[in-house]
LOGU-509947 format. One record per residue: x, y, z of N, C-alpha, C, O in turn; residue number from 0; residue in one letter. Coordinates in Angstrom, 1 decimal, padded with zeros to 4 digits. Example, Ala and Ser with C-alpha at 12.3 -4.5 7.8 and 13.67 -1.06 7.14 Angstrom:
# LOGU-509947
REC   n.px   n.py   n.pz  ca.px  ca.py  ca.pz   c.px   c.py   c.pz   o.px   o.py   o.pz  nr rest
REC  013.2 -005.7  007.8  012.3 -004.5  007.8  013.2 -003.3  007.8  014.2 -003.3  008.5   0    A
REC  012.8 -002.2  007.1  013.7 -001.1  007.1  012.9  000.0  007.9  013.4  001.1  008.0   1    S
This chain:
# LOGU-509947
REC   n.px   n.py   n.pz  ca.px  ca.py  ca.pz   c.px   c.py   c.pz   o.px   o.py   o.pz  nr rest
REC  034.5  154.1  050.1  035.7  153.3  049.8  037.0  154.1  050.1  037.9  153.5  050.6   0    M
REC  036.9  155.4  049.8  038.1  156.2  050.1  038.4  156.3  051.6  039.5  156.3  052.0   1    A
REC  037.3  156.4  052.4  037.5  156.5  053.8  038.1  155.2  054.4  038.9  155.2  055.3   2    A
REC  037.7  154.1  053.8  038.2  152.8  054.3  039.7  152.7  053.9  040.5  152.2  054.8   3    S
REC  040.1  153.2  052.8  041.5  153.1  052.4  042.3  154.1  053.3  043.5  153.7  053.6   4    S
REC  041.8  155.2  053.6  042.5  156.2  054.4  042.7  155.6  055.8  043.8  155.7  056.4   5    I
REC  041.6  154.9  056.4  041.8  154.3  057.7  042.8  153.2  057.7  043.6  153.1  058.6   6    R
REC  042.8  152.4  056.6  043.8  151.3  056.5  045.2  151.9  056.4  046.1  151.4  057.1   7    H
REC  045.4  152.9  055.6  046.8  153.5  055.5  047.2  154.2  056.8  048.4  154.1  057.2   8    L
REC  046.3  154.8  057.6  046.6  155.4  058.8  047.1  154.3  059.8  048.0  154.5  060.6   9    S
REC  046.5  153.1  059.8  046.9  152.0  060.7  048.2  151.5  060.2  049.1  151.2  061.1  10    R
REC  048.4  151.4  058.9  049.7  150.8  058.4  050.9  151.7  058.9  051.9  151.2  059.3  11    V
REC  050.7  153.0  058.8  051.8  153.9  059.1  051.9  154.2  060.6  053.0  154.6  061.0  12    Y
REC  050.9  154.0  061.3  050.9  154.3  062.8  051.4  153.2  063.6  052.0  153.4  064.7  13    S
REC  051.3  151.9  063.1  051.7  150.8  063.9  053.1  150.8  064.3  053.4  150.5  065.5  14    I
REC  054.1  151.1  063.4  055.5  151.1  063.8  055.7  152.1  065.0  056.5  151.9  065.9  15    P
REC  055.1  153.3  064.9  055.3  154.3  065.9  054.7  153.9  067.2  055.3  154.1  068.3  16    G
REC  053.5  153.2  067.2  052.9  152.7  068.4  053.8  151.6  069.1  054.0  151.6  070.3  17    I
REC  054.3  150.8  068.2  055.2  149.7  068.7  056.4  150.3  069.4  056.9  149.9  070.5  18    E
REC  057.0  151.3  068.8  058.2  152.0  069.3  057.9  152.7  070.6  058.7  152.6  071.6  19    E
REC  056.8  153.4  070.7  056.5  154.3  071.8  056.0  153.5  073.0  056.4  153.7  074.1  20    D
REC  055.0  152.5  072.7  054.3  151.8  073.8  054.8  150.4  074.1  054.6  149.9  075.1  21    L
REC  055.5  149.8  073.1  056.1  148.5  073.3  055.3  147.3  073.0  055.8  146.2  073.2  22    G
REC  054.0  147.4  072.6  053.3  146.1  072.3  053.8  145.5  071.0  054.3  146.1  070.1  23    P
REC  053.7  144.1  070.9  054.1  143.5  069.7  052.9  143.5  068.6  051.8  143.9  068.9  24    N
REC  053.2  143.0  067.5  052.2  143.0  066.4  051.0  142.2  066.7  049.9  142.5  066.3  25    K
REC  051.2  141.1  067.5  050.0  140.2  067.8  049.1  141.0  068.7  047.9  140.9  068.6  26    A
REC  049.6  141.7  069.7  048.8  142.5  070.6  048.0  143.6  069.9  046.8  143.8  070.1  27    T
REC  048.8  144.3  069.0  048.1  145.3  068.2  047.0  144.8  067.3  046.0  145.4  067.1  28    L
REC  047.3  143.6  066.7  046.3  143.0  065.9  045.0  142.6  066.7  043.9  142.8  066.2  29    G
REC  045.2  142.1  067.8  044.1  141.7  068.7  043.3  142.9  069.1  042.0  142.9  069.1  30    A
REC  044.0  143.9  069.5  043.3  145.2  069.9  042.6  145.8  068.7  041.4  146.3  068.9  31    V
REC  043.2  145.9  067.6  042.6  146.5  066.4  041.4  145.7  065.8  040.6  146.2  065.1  32    S
REC  041.3  144.4  066.2  040.2  143.6  065.7  039.0  143.7  066.6  038.0  143.1  066.2  33    G
REC  039.1  144.3  067.7  037.9  144.4  068.6  036.7  145.1  068.0  035.6  144.6  068.1  34    I
REC  036.9  146.2  067.3  035.7  146.8  066.6  035.0  145.9  065.6  033.8  145.8  065.5  35    P
REC  035.8  145.1  064.9  035.2  144.2  063.9  034.4  143.1  064.6  033.3  142.8  064.1  36    L
REC  035.0  142.5  065.6  034.3  141.5  066.4  033.0  142.0  067.0  032.0  141.4  067.1  37    R
REC  033.1  143.3  067.5  031.9  143.9  068.2  030.8  144.1  067.1  029.7  143.9  067.4  38    S
REC  031.2  144.6  066.0  030.2  144.8  064.9  029.6  143.5  064.5  028.4  143.4  064.3  39    Y
REC  030.4  142.4  064.4  029.8  141.1  064.0  028.9  140.6  065.0  027.8  140.1  064.7  40    A
REC  029.2  140.8  066.3  028.3  140.3  067.4  027.0  141.1  067.3  025.9  140.5  067.5  41    A
REC  027.1  142.4  067.1  025.9  143.2  067.0  025.0  142.8  065.8  023.8  142.7  065.9  42    G
REC  025.6  142.4  064.7  024.9  142.0  063.5  024.2  140.7  063.8  023.0  140.5  063.4  43    Q
REC  024.8  139.8  064.5  024.2  138.5  064.8  023.0  138.7  065.8  021.9  138.1  065.6  44    L
REC  023.2  139.5  066.8  022.1  139.7  067.8  021.0  140.5  067.1  019.8  140.0  067.2  45    I
REC  021.3  141.6  066.5  020.2  142.4  065.9  019.5  141.7  064.7  018.3  141.9  064.5  46    N
REC  020.2  140.9  064.0  019.6  140.1  062.9  018.6  139.1  063.5  017.5  138.9  062.9  47    G
REC  019.0  138.4  064.5  018.1  137.4  065.1  016.8  138.1  065.7  015.7  137.7  065.6  48    N
REC  017.1  139.3  066.4  015.9  140.1  066.9  015.0  140.5  065.8  013.8  140.5  066.0  49    L
REC  015.5  141.0  064.7  014.7  141.4  063.6  013.9  140.3  063.0  012.8  140.5  062.6  50    A
REC  014.5  139.1  062.9  013.8  138.0  062.4  012.7  137.5  063.3  011.6  137.2  062.8  51    D
REC  012.9  137.6  064.6  011.9  137.2  065.5  010.8  138.2  065.6  009.6  137.9  065.9  52    K
REC  011.2  139.5  065.4  010.2  140.6  065.6  009.4  140.9  064.3  008.6  141.8  064.3  53    G
REC  009.7  140.2  063.2  009.0  140.4  062.0  009.6  141.5  061.1  009.0  141.9  060.2  54    G
REC  010.8  141.9  061.4  011.4  142.9  060.6  011.8  142.3  059.2  012.1  141.1  059.1  55    G
REC  011.8  143.1  058.2  012.1  142.5  056.9  012.3  143.7  055.9  012.0  144.9  056.2  56    G
REC  012.8  143.3  054.8  013.1  144.3  053.8  012.3  144.3  052.6  012.4  145.1  051.7  57    G
């Protein structure tokens, strides 16, 4: 939980500097920062289906 909070705070404080230095707007930064979450979700969907078909279980 602490690592998640630290990552969140680092993003909160770094976004204004990134905007100033590189020029992207908040929408672009939000889209780019959401890529890991969408990638993780896609992997969970694919791997979950493979595990169900392969007989994996808990």
